[in-house]
VMD Tcl script that builds the backbone (N, CA, C; Angstrom):
set m [mol new atoms 234]
animate dup $m
set s [atomselect $m all]
$s set {name element resname resid chain x y z} {
  {N N MET 1 A 80.881 84.858 89.524}
  {CA C MET 1 A 80.554 85.790 90.558}
  {C C MET 1 A 79.235 86.441 90.174}
  {N N LEU 2 A 78.285 86.449 91.091}
  {CA C LEU 2 A 77.018 87.139 90.891}
  {C C LEU 2 A 76.992 88.369 91.781}
  {N N VAL 3 A 76.620 89.494 91.214}
  {CA C VAL 3 A 76.488 90.740 91.967}
  {C C VAL 3 A 75.092 91.269 91.705}
  {N N SER 4 A 74.383 91.631 92.756}
  {CA C SER 4 A 73.021 92.119 92.547}
  {C C SER 4 A 72.827 93.490 93.172}
  {N N GLY 5 A 71.882 94.194 92.618}
  {CA C GLY 5 A 71.513 95.498 93.152}
  {C C GLY 5 A 70.558 96.207 92.219}
  {N N TRP 6 A 69.609 96.918 92.808}
  {CA C TRP 6 A 68.671 97.736 92.042}
  {C C TRP 6 A 67.934 96.958 90.964}
  {N N GLY 7 A 67.499 95.751 91.278}
  {CA C GLY 7 A 66.694 94.976 90.347}
  {C C GLY 7 A 67.479 94.334 89.227}
  {N N ARG 8 A 68.784 94.245 89.377}
  {CA C ARG 8 A 69.625 93.625 88.360}
  {C C ARG 8 A 70.604 92.669 89.020}
  {N N VAL 9 A 70.978 91.649 88.256}
  {CA C VAL 9 A 72.028 90.733 88.677}
  {C C VAL 9 A 73.052 90.697 87.548}
  {N N TYR 10 A 74.320 90.853 87.924}
  {CA C TYR 10 A 75.423 90.826 86.980}
  {C C TYR 10 A 76.194 89.528 87.183}
  {N N LEU 11 A 76.454 88.813 86.105}
  {CA C LEU 11 A 77.193 87.560 86.154}
  {C C LEU 11 A 78.577 87.803 85.562}
  {N N PHE 12 A 79.611 87.619 86.404}
  {CA C PHE 12 A 80.990 87.840 85.994}
  {C C PHE 12 A 81.765 86.540 86.014}
  {N N SER 13 A 82.730 86.423 85.141}
  {CA C SER 13 A 83.714 85.355 85.226}
  {C C SER 13 A 84.545 85.631 86.479}
  {N N GLY 14 A 84.878 84.590 87.212}
  {CA C GLY 14 A 85.657 84.769 88.432}
  {C C GLY 14 A 87.008 85.417 88.181}
  {N N SER 15 A 87.673 85.045 87.086}
  {CA C SER 15 A 88.990 85.625 86.798}
  {C C SER 15 A 88.877 87.103 86.418}
  {N N VAL 16 A 87.828 87.460 85.694}
  {CA C VAL 16 A 87.611 88.869 85.350}
  {C C VAL 16 A 87.342 89.671 86.617}
  {N N TRP 17 A 86.514 89.131 87.495}
  {CA C TRP 17 A 86.191 89.805 88.761}
  {C C TRP 17 A 87.463 89.995 89.594}
  {N N ARG 18 A 88.279 88.939 89.697}
  {CA C ARG 18 A 89.504 89.011 90.486}
  {C C ARG 18 A 90.446 90.090 89.954}
  {N N ARG 19 A 90.624 90.145 88.632}
  {CA C ARG 19 A 91.515 91.161 88.058}
  {C C ARG 19 A 90.991 92.567 88.311}
  {N N ALA 20 A 89.676 92.740 88.239}
  {CA C ALA 20 A 89.098 94.065 88.499}
  {C C ALA 20 A 89.288 94.462 89.962}
  {N N VAL 21 A 89.123 93.503 90.867}
  {CA C VAL 21 A 89.336 93.791 92.295}
  {C C VAL 21 A 90.795 94.162 92.529}
  {N N GLU 22 A 91.710 93.389 91.955}
  {CA C GLU 22 A 93.132 93.687 92.119}
  {C C GLU 22 A 93.479 95.062 91.574}
  {N N ALA 23 A 92.871 95.436 90.449}
  {CA C ALA 23 A 93.162 96.733 89.836}
  {C C ALA 23 A 92.606 97.901 90.644}
  {N N SER 24 A 91.556 97.670 91.395}
  {CA C SER 24 A 90.918 98.787 92.091}
  {C C SER 24 A 91.120 98.780 93.605}
  {N N MET 25 A 91.969 97.894 94.118}
  {CA C MET 25 A 92.162 97.829 95.575}
  {C C MET 25 A 92.688 99.168 96.100}
  {N N MET 26 A 91.958 99.705 97.063}
  {CA C MET 26 A 92.335 100.966 97.682}
  {C C MET 26 A 93.157 100.655 98.930}
  {N N GLY 27 A 94.382 101.113 98.967}
  {CA C GLY 27 A 95.227 100.862 100.111}
  {C C GLY 27 A 95.647 99.412 100.237}
  {N N GLY 28 A 95.505 98.626 99.157}
  {CA C GLY 28 A 95.933 97.241 99.170}
  {C C GLY 28 A 95.015 96.279 99.898}
  {N N VAL 29 A 93.800 96.715 100.232}
  {CA C VAL 29 A 92.879 95.830 100.951}
  {C C VAL 29 A 91.635 95.575 100.104}
  {N N PRO 30 A 91.292 94.297 99.863}
  {CA C PRO 30 A 90.146 93.995 99.009}
  {C C PRO 30 A 88.821 94.476 99.581}
  {N N TRP 31 A 88.698 94.602 100.905}
  {CA C TRP 31 A 87.429 95.058 101.476}
  {C C TRP 31 A 87.227 96.560 101.280}
  {N N GLY 32 A 88.210 97.246 100.725}
  {CA C GLY 32 A 88.055 98.663 100.415}
  {C C GLY 32 A 87.516 98.906 99.013}
  {N N VAL 33 A 87.297 97.842 98.265}
  {CA C VAL 33 A 86.820 97.950 96.886}
  {C C VAL 33 A 85.300 98.102 96.885}
  {N N ARG 34 A 84.807 98.988 96.049}
  {CA C ARG 34 A 83.359 99.191 95.927}
  {C C ARG 34 A 82.858 98.523 94.653}
  {N N THR 35 A 81.659 97.997 94.739}
  {CA C THR 35 A 81.076 97.299 93.588}
  {C C THR 35 A 81.017 98.203 92.366}
  {N N GLY 36 A 80.694 99.476 92.564}
  {CA C GLY 36 A 80.642 100.412 91.448}
  {C C GLY 36 A 81.966 100.517 90.720}
  {N N ASP 37 A 83.080 100.414 91.479}
  {CA C ASP 37 A 84.403 100.436 90.854}
  {C C ASP 37 A 84.588 99.223 89.942}
  {N N ILE 38 A 84.137 98.077 90.423}
  {CA C ILE 38 A 84.266 96.850 89.638}
  {C C ILE 38 A 83.417 96.942 88.370}
  {N N LEU 39 A 82.202 97.452 88.510}
  {CA C LEU 39 A 81.312 97.556 87.351}
  {C C LEU 39 A 81.880 98.488 86.289}
  {N N SER 40 A 82.674 99.476 86.704}
  {CA C SER 40 A 83.266 100.377 85.713}
  {C C SER 40 A 84.510 99.764 85.058}
  {N N LEU 41 A 85.123 98.766 85.717}
  {CA C LEU 41 A 86.338 98.149 85.185}
  {C C LEU 41 A 86.098 96.850 84.429}
  {N N ALA 42 A 85.121 96.092 84.851}
  {CA C ALA 42 A 84.925 94.750 84.299}
  {C C ALA 42 A 83.605 94.666 83.544}
  {N N ARG 43 A 83.622 93.898 82.506}
  {CA C ARG 43 A 82.405 93.687 81.718}
  {C C ARG 43 A 81.760 92.381 82.169}
  {N N PRO 44 A 80.484 92.441 82.580}
  {CA C PRO 44 A 79.820 91.203 82.986}
  {C C PRO 44 A 79.552 90.308 81.778}
  {N N GLU 45 A 79.513 89.002 82.043}
  {CA C GLU 45 A 79.173 88.036 80.996}
  {C C GLU 45 A 77.717 88.201 80.586}
  {N N ARG 46 A 76.859 88.400 81.600}
  {CA C ARG 46 A 75.426 88.590 81.348}
  {C C ARG 46 A 74.852 89.510 82.405}
  {N N VAL 47 A 73.766 90.175 82.048}
  {CA C VAL 47 A 73.038 91.039 82.980}
  {C C VAL 47 A 71.574 90.614 82.941}
  {N N PHE 48 A 70.983 90.450 84.123}
  {CA C PHE 48 A 69.600 90.016 84.229}
  {C C PHE 48 A 68.793 91.060 84.995}
  {N N ASP 49 A 67.649 91.412 84.474}
  {CA C ASP 49 A 66.682 92.189 85.246}
  {C C ASP 49 A 65.870 91.180 86.044}
  {N N ILE 50 A 65.702 91.440 87.333}
  {CA C ILE 50 A 65.026 90.471 88.192}
  {C C ILE 50 A 63.797 91.092 88.845}
  {N N LYS 51 A 62.908 90.203 89.264}
  {CA C LYS 51 A 61.718 90.601 90.009}
  {C C LYS 51 A 61.843 90.022 91.415}
  {N N LEU 52 A 61.343 90.755 92.371}
  {CA C LEU 52 A 61.320 90.248 93.741}
  {C C LEU 52 A 59.874 89.976 94.134}
  {N N THR 53 A 59.683 88.991 94.996}
  {CA C THR 53 A 58.334 88.723 95.501}
  {C C THR 53 A 57.943 89.831 96.467}
  {N N THR 54 A 56.706 89.809 96.913}
  {CA C THR 54 A 56.245 90.844 97.851}
  {C C THR 54 A 57.011 90.798 99.166}
  {N N HIS 55 A 57.665 89.674 99.466}
  {CA C HIS 55 A 58.446 89.543 100.699}
  {C C HIS 55 A 59.919 89.854 100.476}
  {N N GLY 56 A 60.280 90.309 99.282}
  {CA C GLY 56 A 61.658 90.674 98.991}
  {C C GLY 56 A 62.545 89.529 98.552}
  {N N ALA 57 A 61.964 88.363 98.312}
  {CA C ALA 57 A 62.748 87.209 97.853}
  {C C ALA 57 A 62.821 87.212 96.328}
  {N N LEU 58 A 63.806 86.507 95.807}
  {CA C LEU 58 A 63.958 86.369 94.370}
  {C C LEU 58 A 62.809 85.551 93.810}
  {N N ASP 59 A 62.205 86.032 92.733}
  {CA C ASP 59 A 61.147 85.298 92.064}
  {C C ASP 59 A 61.698 83.942 91.616}
  {N N PRO 60 A 60.985 82.841 91.879}
  {CA C PRO 60 A 61.498 81.504 91.524}
  {C C PRO 60 A 61.874 81.349 90.051}
  {N N GLU 61 A 61.135 81.977 89.157}
  {CA C GLU 61 A 61.471 81.886 87.732}
  {C C GLU 61 A 62.834 82.512 87.459}
  {N N ASP 62 A 63.096 83.673 88.075}
  {CA C ASP 62 A 64.378 84.334 87.884}
  {C C ASP 62 A 65.507 83.508 88.491}
  {N N GLY 63 A 65.243 82.853 89.621}
  {CA C GLY 63 A 66.259 81.999 90.235}
  {C C GLY 63 A 66.677 80.879 89.305}
  {N N GLY 64 A 65.720 80.280 88.620}
  {CA C GLY 64 A 66.026 79.218 87.667}
  {C C GLY 64 A 66.840 79.727 86.491}
  {N N VAL 65 A 66.504 80.909 86.000}
  {CA C VAL 65 A 67.233 81.502 84.880}
  {C C VAL 65 A 68.673 81.786 85.283}
  {N N LEU 66 A 68.858 82.309 86.491}
  {CA C LEU 66 A 70.213 82.591 86.971}
  {C C LEU 66 A 71.029 81.308 87.120}
  {N N ALA 67 A 70.408 80.281 87.686}
  {CA C ALA 67 A 71.103 79.006 87.875}
  {C C ALA 67 A 71.517 78.415 86.526}
  {N N GLU 68 A 70.642 78.466 85.546}
  {CA C GLU 68 A 70.972 77.940 84.225}
  {C C GLU 68 A 72.103 78.727 83.573}
  {N N ALA 69 A 72.105 80.051 83.753}
  {CA C ALA 69 A 73.171 80.876 83.180}
  {C C ALA 69 A 74.518 80.532 83.794}
  {N N VAL 70 A 74.560 80.341 85.107}
  {CA C VAL 70 A 75.807 79.971 85.776}
  {C C VAL 70 A 76.271 78.594 85.300}
  {N N LEU 71 A 75.354 77.639 85.223}
  {CA C LEU 71 A 75.719 76.298 84.762}
  {C C LEU 71 A 76.244 76.310 83.325}
  {N N SER 72 A 75.596 77.061 82.447}
  {CA C SER 72 A 76.057 77.098 81.056}
  {C C SER 72 A 77.426 77.764 80.966}
  {N N MET 73 A 77.666 78.777 81.811}
  {CA C MET 73 A 78.978 79.429 81.825}
  {C C MET 73 A 80.055 78.445 82.292}
  {N N LEU 74 A 79.745 77.654 83.301}
  {CA C LEU 74 A 80.699 76.652 83.796}
  {C C LEU 74 A 80.963 75.567 82.750}
  {N N GLU 75 A 79.910 75.141 82.054}
  {CA C GLU 75 A 80.074 74.111 81.028}
  {C C GLU 75 A 80.942 74.596 79.885}
  {N N GLU 76 A 80.844 75.878 79.539}
  {CA C GLU 76 A 81.654 76.434 78.459}
  {C C GLU 76 A 83.137 76.406 78.822}
  {N N ARG 77 A 83.444 76.497 80.089}
  {CA C ARG 77 A 84.825 76.578 80.544}
  {C C ARG 77 A 85.468 75.193 80.707}
  {N N VAL 78 A 84.664 74.138 80.668}
  {CA C VAL 78 A 85.207 72.789 80.883}
  {C C VAL 78 A 85.641 72.167 79.584}
}
mol reanalyze $m
mol bondsrecalc $m
mol representation Tube
mol addrep $m
């Protein structure tokens, strides 16, 4: 799971993310969960500071770094 905001991207294991969502569900509905709640409950695998282009898109170099991090995380689990 990738979560982004304020110039950062957080990479979470899907199972860790799911448990944090389950633990913080307000009123039993997953759409009531706030990202800040998850960040306080779950520890990300990695955190990346990112740059955006002048048009607000992800810098291509950062996109490659993120893709490699996700792939290496998946390979570790296989």
